[in-house]
C-alpha positions in Angstrom: 97.4 -6.0 -40.0 100.9 -7.8 -39.4 102.1 -9.0 -42.7 104.2 -12.4 -42.5 107.6 -9.9 -43.0 106.3 -8.1 -40.2 105.8 -11.4 -38.2 109.3 -12.3 -38.7 110.8 -9.4 -37.2 109.3 -10.4 -34.1 109.3 -13.8 -34.5 112.5 -15.1 -36.4 114.2 -12.0 -36.0 113.4 -11.6 -31.7 112.7 -8.1 -32.2 110.3 -6.8 -29.5 107.1 -4.9 -30.2 106.7 -1.9 -28.4 103.4 0.2 -27.6 102.8 3.6 -25.2 102.9 1.3 -22.3 106.3 -0.8 -23.4 108.2 1.6 -25.2 109.8 3.8 -22.5 111.0 0.4 -20.9 112.8 -0.7 -24.0 114.5 2.7 -24.5 116.5 2.2 -21.2 119.2 0.0 -22.1 120.0 -2.7 -19.6 123.5 -3.1 -18.6 125.9 -3.9 -21.5 123.3 -3.0 -24.4 123.4 0.1 -26.2 122.1 3.0 -25.2 121.0 3.6 -29.3 117.7 2.1 -31.1 116.6 1.3 -34.1 112.7 1.8 -34.0 110.6 0.5 -37.0 107.4 2.3 -37.6 106.1 0.2 -40.3 102.4 2.1 -41.1 101.2 -1.2 -41.0 97.6 0.3 -41.1 97.7 0.9 -45.2 99.0 -1.2 -48.0 102.6 0.6 -48.4 105.2 -1.4 -51.4 108.0 0.2 -48.9 107.3 -1.4 -45.7 108.0 -4.8 -46.6 111.6 -3.4 -48.5 112.6 -2.1 -45.1 111.2 -4.8 -43.0 113.8 -7.0 -44.7 116.5 -4.1 -44.6 115.7 -4.0 -40.7 117.4 -6.7 -39.2 120.5 -6.4 -41.8 121.0 -2.9 -40.6 121.2 -4.3 -36.8 123.4 -7.1 -37.5 126.1 -4.5 -39.6 125.7 -2.1 -36.5 126.0 -4.9 -34.1 126.0 -4.2 -30.6 125.6 -0.2 -31.4 122.0 -0.2 -32.0 119.0 -2.2 -30.4 115.8 -2.2 -33.3 111.7 -2.7 -32.2 108.8 -2.0 -34.2 106.4 -0.6 -33.4 102.8 -2.1 -33.1 100.4 -1.1 -35.3 98.0 -0.2 -33.0 100.0 2.6 -31.4 101.5 4.0 -34.2 99.3 6.8 -34.4 99.7 7.8 -30.6 103.5 7.6 -30.9 104.6 9.1 -34.3 104.6 13.1 -33.3 106.8 12.2 -30.4 109.3 10.9 -33.0 108.0 13.3 -35.4 107.6 10.3 -37.9 105.6 12.3 -40.6 105.9 9.2 -43.6 105.6 5.5 -43.0 107.3 3.2 -43.2 110.1 5.1 -40.9 113.1 4.0 -38.8 113.8 6.4 -35.8 117.4 6.5 -34.2 117.2 6.8 -30.7 119.5 8.2 -28.0 118.0 6.4 -24.9 113.9 8.1 -24.9 115.6 11.1 -27.2 115.2 10.7 -31.3 118.2 11.7 -33.1 117.0 10.9 -36.3 114.3 9.9 -38.9 114.7 7.8 -42.0 111.5 7.6 -44.2 110.7 4.7 -46.7 113.9 3.2 -48.1 117.2 4.2 -49.0 120.5 2.5 -50.4 122.2 0.9 -47.8 125.3 2.9 -48.2 123.1 5.9 -47.5 121.9 4.3 -44.5 125.5 3.1 -42.9 126.0 6.7 -43.8 123.2 8.1 -42.2 123.4 5.6 -39.5 126.6 6.2 -38.6 126.4 9.8 -38.0 123.5 9.7 -36.4 125.2 7.0 -33.4 127.6 10.2 -33.2 127.6 11.2 -29.6 127.8 14.8 -30.3 124.6 14.1 -33.1 122.0 16.6 -31.7 118.3 15.3 -30.4 115.4 16.6 -32.7 113.6 19.3 -31.0 109.9 18.3 -30.6 108.4 21.0 -33.0 104.3 22.1 -32.4 103.8 21.7 -36.5 104.8 23.8 -39.5 103.8 27.6 -39.2 102.8 29.4 -41.6 102.2 32.9 -41.5 99.9 35.0 -44.2 99.4 38.1 -45.1 97.2 39.9 -47.1 97.9 43.2 -48.5 95.1 45.7 -50.0 95.7 46.6 -53.3 94.2 48.9 -55.8 91.8 47.5 -58.2 92.2 49.5 -61.5 
């Protein structure tokens, strides 16, 4: 499902729409382009009010970090297949990458100053990349007690 705000990102703001086939090419910067990217996972398959808010903020963030971030929107059909690669568990989310590696995930909507602060920290060359997890690890133990 594509909303007018999501269409505006690709048409008016000229952000590429990426999927499994095109994402790696997008993440490999051309000479002179920033190594960092901001990838939008809108969660377009469901009615989420925050998606519109993030869609409005995204171009402003790219302008605020001009020359330091490139932007893209994940195609709705590709979100389920790409979300685990970038540790996206909540929609909408913005993912900051350095090359092909995710360095941070910003779920839902934030205050402007929080976006600025968090993204600035993620653009630091020493910011660690997110490690791929195998999901939550929970151990249950059962102890037999005596019942009186």
